[in-house]
N, C-alpha and C positions, 0 to 999 in steps of 0.2 A: 718348435712350428712358431711366426711370431704373423700377425697378421697387424695390416694399417689404415686407421680410415681418417679422416680428412674433413670435416664438414663443410658445408660453403662458405665461404666470407659471410653473401649478405643472403644469410639465411634465416638468422638470428638478431634481433639491435640491441645494442647497449640496451638495458633494463636498467632504470634510477628503482631505490630503493632505501630506505630513512636508518641512518647512519648515524652511533650516537655517540659523541667520542668523551672518553672520561682520562683524564689526567690526574696519572696518577705518582708521575716523578721515577726515576729511578734506569733502570732495565728488565722491563716484565718483559719477561721471554715464553716455555712454557707454558698457554693454556686447557684449562677443563673445565668442565660441568659436571654438579654432581647430580647425583637420582631425581635432590630437591629443585633442582637447576642451579643452587646458587653456583659463582663461578669461582674458579681456584686460578692465582698465575704463582707463578715461582718471577723470582726478579735478584737473581747471579751478583750484582753491582751492589743489594744493598743488605746480600743477608735476609735475606724473610721473604714469607710465602702471605700475597693479599689471597682476601676471603670479597667478593664482593656481590653484596646485595644484589638484585634483579631484576627486583620494583626501585628501589629507592637510587639506588649505585655505588652507596655507601660502602669504602671500603676502608677495612680493618686488619691490619700489617698482622702478623704473627712470627717473632722476629727467630731464626734459627745463629746465632751466636752463641754461644764464640765459635759455633763449630760456619763453617763458608762456605761460598759458593752456589746456590739450592741451583739448580743446571735444569734437567729437566725432571716430569711429575707430572704425577698419573692421582685418579684418585681410587680406592679400590671399594667395590658392593655396599662394605661396610662404613663407609665414605671417611675411611681415612687417608691422608694427604701424604703420599711418598714423593722422594727427593734426593734425587741423588747431588752427594754434594763432591763438587767438582774439585777440589785443593784435595791435591794426593795428601792421602794415608786419613781422611774424613766424613770417609762409609757413605752410608745408606741415613741419608732422616725419614722419623713417617710426624706427623703434625695431628695427633688427632681432638678431633672438630667437638666432641662429644665431656674431657674430660679437660680441656684448652692445653693439651701438653707438646711439648715438643721431646722427641728422643732420637738419639745419633745414635747406630748402632754400629760399632766396631767394623772396619773392613775386611774379609779373609789376609789380604798381605798388609804390609805398615805402604807400600809405595802408592793403594791399588785409587785407580780418579775416575769415581764414579760419573757418567754420564746419568743415560738417560733409563728411565726403570721404563720399568711393562707387567701388568695386572695374570696370574695362569688362572687357571678353571681350575687348581691343586689347592690355590689361596700362595703357592711363592713367589716374589719380587722378581725378577728376571733386571737387570742390571745392564750394559753396558762400559762400556768401558773402549774407546776411541783408538787410543795403542799404548801396547801392544794389543790387538781388535781381541777382544774379551765376552765371553759373558759369565755376570757372578748369577748365584741365584740362593737368595735367602728364607727362609722358612719359617712363617712365624710365629705359626705353632710353637715348633720347636727354640726361636734362638735362635737356628746353627746356622750353615754357609754348607751347603754341599760344595763338591768341586769343583773349579771353573772346567769352565768350555775355551777352549780352544777357538775361532771362531774361524772358516778357511780365509774368508778375503782384509777389504786392508779398511779400515776406518768404519766401523761401525755407527749408525747410527740411531735409529728408534728401531723397537720391532713392535710389530703383530700379534695377542692371540686370534687364533680364528677358530672361531665354536664346532664350527659341523666335525674338524680333527683331532683335535685338541693341542694342534702346534703349534710355534710360535715364529713366524718370518720375521726374519734383523733387514733391514737396508745397508750396504753395505757399499757405501760413499765411494770412496778412491778407487775398488777394482773393480766395481758397476753389474754387481750381483747379490742378489738375493742368499739366503742362511735358512735351512728352515734345522727346525727341535725339535727333537722327539723324545719323549723321556727322556728328556738333559739329556740328548746327545744330538752329533749335527746327523743331521737324516739326507741332506740333500743341498747346492749349490747352485744356481739359478744365476749366469750371468739376466743379462738384461738387453737388450734389443736397440735399447738408448744409454747411448758413450756421455749422459752425459751429470750423472750424481744418482743415484735413487736416495732418495733421502726421508722422507716421513712416508708414512703408509696408516690405513685403515679395512679391517677386515669385515666384508659383508657379502652375508649369502654365498659361502664358497671363492669367493673371490680376496684378490689381497689389491687393491686401493693404492696406487703410491707416485709422491710427482716427486721431476727433477730436480736436482740443484739449482741447470743451467738450461734450462731450457723449463716453460709452460702444457708440455705434451703429457699428460694424463696417462699411467704405465696402471694395467690390468693383468692380472694375474691369474690362471682361471687352476687352483689345488686341485682338481681333481687333475686333470690332463698337463698339470706344468703346463700348458703354451700362450706363450703372451698375446697382448691386445695391446695396439699403440695410438692413440688419441691424441691428434693434430689437431687446437682451438685456436679460435679466428685470432687471438693476437699475441706476441711472438712476444721474450723473456726470460722472467727468470722463475721459478716456480718456488718451493717452502712448501708453507703449514698446509695441511689440504686433512678433513673428515670429511664422515656418507651420514647425512639427514638420516632421520626417521621413515621418510621418503625413497631413500635408496636413493638422490639426487646427489654428486663429487662436487664437494665446496673447495675448490684452488684459491689460494693467496696470493699475486703476483705480487714481489715484493722491492722493485721497482717503478711500478707501471698505473699500481696507483685500481688494478679494479680484482674484485671476486670473484671469479669464473660459477656458477653453474652450471655443472653437464649431466644434461639427463641422461643413461645408460640405457633406459628403454625407445627413443626417440635417439638415442644421437646425436645430443643436437646444445648446443650449450648457446648460456645466457650471461652476458659481462654487464657489471654492478662495478659500474664506475664511485669511487672513496672520494664523495663529492671537498675532498681539502688534502693540499697535499701532505699534510703534519701526517696521513695516515699510511700516506703510498715507503715508509722504512719496515714494512714486515721484514722479519725473517725466520720465527719455529713457531710461533704459536695458533691453533685456527682450531675454537670446536664447534661440532653444533649440541648447543641446548637441546632440552626435553618439551622445553618449548618450538622448537625448531628455527628459535633466533640462531646467530654467525655469529657469533663474537671471538677478536683475533690482536693482537698486542702488533702495536708498532712502538720494537724494540727501544730503537737507540731515542724516538723524540721518546719517550715516560707515557705511552698514550697505553688505553683501552679501547677497545670500540668494537662494537653495535651495530651487525647489521639487518633489519628487519625487514621478512620481503616484504614485495607487494602484492 
């Protein structure tokens, strides 16, 4: 079952927000704020993780060398930063802020190419491989890999943990579908109603909110009923990075048209926050809502990290 909702284009005007740019160089990609509000970012071209002080904007780089291409990135509840080392055979990386050390975990197979990790309440770190479509599960408590999971779709991107079921939901970009993982096994595969490449996702209150790589439409998947709702935004373009704030609002970055969309699921309306500088328009994968409600995102090809403070 699928519903499609379209907001009237005149319902909510554009709204200015305060946006601050930080020129960090390289290719800032995935981004996430930890529980303290410190912002972390992966940089696959410079083989480093970036630690950003939200108060001062000071950037501290942490090298992953000799292991290369830290791609996707997440911060677990213990403050450890996990990153997929996309170079074949380089495995999974973990930075411990407490000790200031970076640890490389060898992959379960010599040719594995780790992409985007996800945290699970069991303590496991799941990591996607784009091709062939595979999900790897690493258990830090035992320092072991569990058997690899062959995914039902093509080109898995991000995964997201749902606390209401304990399941993991994987966006499968090329096959336009979402895989459901329960107890380390595939428990479902759901075709998305829009054929625009489900890309990134965030779980909130029994829903999986996800973006489309080739459309600014926002997807809503109800976990209990396995139904979809498609929300049509008031601006066109291509989406990509997405997250849900503590207020329940969904934030979507347009990759090339210069907006952060603030969607309120309760009212069904959105506010478009224009990025004032064209330097910030080249969005790709990274957007996160920090504990203080500020929205951080990466302008990857221009080497910038940006912070949006809502009015």
